[in-house]
C-alpha positions in Angstrom: -47.3 27.6 -62.2 -50.9 28.6 -62.6 -51.3 26.3 -65.6 -49.8 23.5 -63.6 -52.3 24.0 -60.7 -55.2 24.2 -63.2 -54.0 20.9 -64.8 -54.0 19.3 -61.3 -57.5 20.4 -60.7 -58.6 19.2 -64.2 -57.1 15.8 -63.5 -58.7 15.6 -60.0 -62.2 16.4 -61.5 -61.7 13.8 -64.2 -60.7 11.2 -61.7 -63.6 12.0 -59.4 -66.1 11.8 -62.3 -64.6 8.4 -63.4 -64.7 7.1 -59.8 -68.4 8.1 -59.3 -69.3 6.7 -62.7 -72.7 6.1 -64.1 -74.5 5.4 -60.7 -77.9 7.0 -60.5 -77.8 10.2 -58.5 -79.3 10.2 -55.0 -78.7 14.0 -54.8 -79.7 17.1 -56.7 -79.0 17.1 -60.4 -76.3 19.8 -60.4 -74.1 17.4 -58.4 -74.0 14.7 -61.0 -70.6 13.9 -62.6 -72.3 14.2 -66.0 -73.4 17.8 -65.2 -70.0 18.8 -63.8 -68.1 17.3 -66.9 -70.5 19.1 -69.3 -70.3 22.4 -67.4 -66.5 22.4 -67.2 -66.2 21.6 -70.9 -68.3 24.6 -71.6 -66.3 26.8 -69.1 -63.0 25.8 -70.8 -64.4 26.5 -74.3 -66.1 29.8 -73.3 -63.1 31.4 -71.6 -60.2 30.2 -73.7 -61.8 30.1 -77.2 -64.7 32.5 -77.1 -63.4 35.2 -74.8 -59.7 35.0 -75.4 -59.6 34.2 -79.1 -63.0 35.7 -80.2 -64.1 32.4 -81.8 -67.8 31.5 -82.2 -69.5 29.6 -79.4 -69.7 26.0 -80.6 -70.2 24.2 -77.3 -73.8 24.5 -76.0 -74.1 25.7 -72.4 -75.5 22.8 -70.4 -79.1 23.3 -69.2 -79.4 24.1 -65.5 -80.3 21.0 -63.5 -79.7 18.7 -66.3 -78.4 15.3 -65.0 -77.4 14.0 -68.4 -74.7 16.5 -69.0 -76.4 18.1 -72.0 -79.4 20.0 -73.1 -82.6 19.5 -71.1 -84.5 18.2 -74.2 -81.8 15.7 -75.2 -81.2 12.1 -74.0 -78.6 11.5 -71.2 -75.1 11.2 -72.6 -72.6 8.6 -71.3 -70.1 9.9 -68.8 -67.2 8.4 -70.8 -68.2 10.6 -73.8 -68.5 13.7 -71.6 -65.1 13.0 -70.1 -63.5 12.5 -73.5 -65.0 15.8 -74.7 -63.7 17.5 -71.5 -60.2 16.1 -72.1 -60.3 17.3 -75.7 -61.4 20.8 -74.7 -58.7 21.0 -72.0 -56.1 20.2 -74.7 -57.5 23.0 -76.8 -57.3 25.3 -73.8 -53.7 24.3 -73.1 -52.9 25.1 -76.8 -54.4 28.6 -76.4 -52.5 29.2 -73.2 -49.2 28.1 -74.8 -49.8 30.6 -77.7 -50.6 33.6 -75.7 -48.7 35.8 -73.3 -50.1 35.9 -69.7 -50.9 39.6 -70.1 -52.6 39.1 -73.5 -56.0 40.8 -73.6 -59.2 39.0 -74.5 -60.7 39.6 -78.0 -64.2 39.6 -76.5 -65.0 42.5 -74.2 -66.8 41.5 -71.1 -69.9 43.1 -69.7 -68.9 46.5 -68.2 -66.4 47.1 -70.9 -63.5 45.2 -69.2 -61.0 43.2 -71.2 -59.6 40.3 -69.1 -56.1 38.9 -69.5 -55.1 35.3 -70.0 -53.8 35.3 -66.4 -57.2 36.3 -65.2 -58.9 33.6 -67.3 -56.5 31.0 -66.0 -57.2 32.0 -62.4 -60.9 32.1 -63.0 -61.0 28.7 -64.7 -58.8 27.3 -61.9 -61.3 28.6 -59.3 -64.3 27.2 -61.2 -62.6 23.8 -61.7 -61.7 23.6 -58.0 -65.3 24.6 -57.0 -66.7 21.8 -59.2 -64.2 19.3 -57.8 -65.4 20.2 -54.3 -68.9 19.4 -55.4 -67.7 16.0 -56.6 -66.0 15.4 -53.3 -69.3 16.0 -51.5 -71.0 13.6 -53.9 -68.3 11.0 -53.3 -69.0 11.0 -49.6 -72.8 11.1 -50.0 -74.4 7.9 -48.8 -75.9 6.0 -51.7 -79.7 6.3 -51.6 -79.8 9.2 -49.2 -81.9 12.2 -50.0 -80.9 15.8 -49.3 -83.2 17.8 -47.1 -83.6 21.4 -47.6 
């Protein structure tokens, strides 16, 4: 059931990113669909492959405030490419989930010496995906050309 909820959130984020498309942001950079897609790709990779399986980190963590969905020093990447990478990473995460028991412990020990379980990772990624989807909902309702005060 948790996996099904996570898949619904993944699909919602992808749909929102596709709906928002390549339009130039009229809002802070962390709210761009590019940044969200890149961030969630890294989140999926980090928790399912690095933490749960102990694999090397092969997906670079997106730079904070980067609108192009990549490293701060690189050119912006097309949203379609970022969404394809997100889809592929979600498929790898599903494969990890299918292989492991819900109570399986992580290979990588977290700070503080705790070993999380697959169930914990599923719930954490579900929470993070829903949070990012909420950001995209805000962005969708943001008037084009309006600036944030604050």
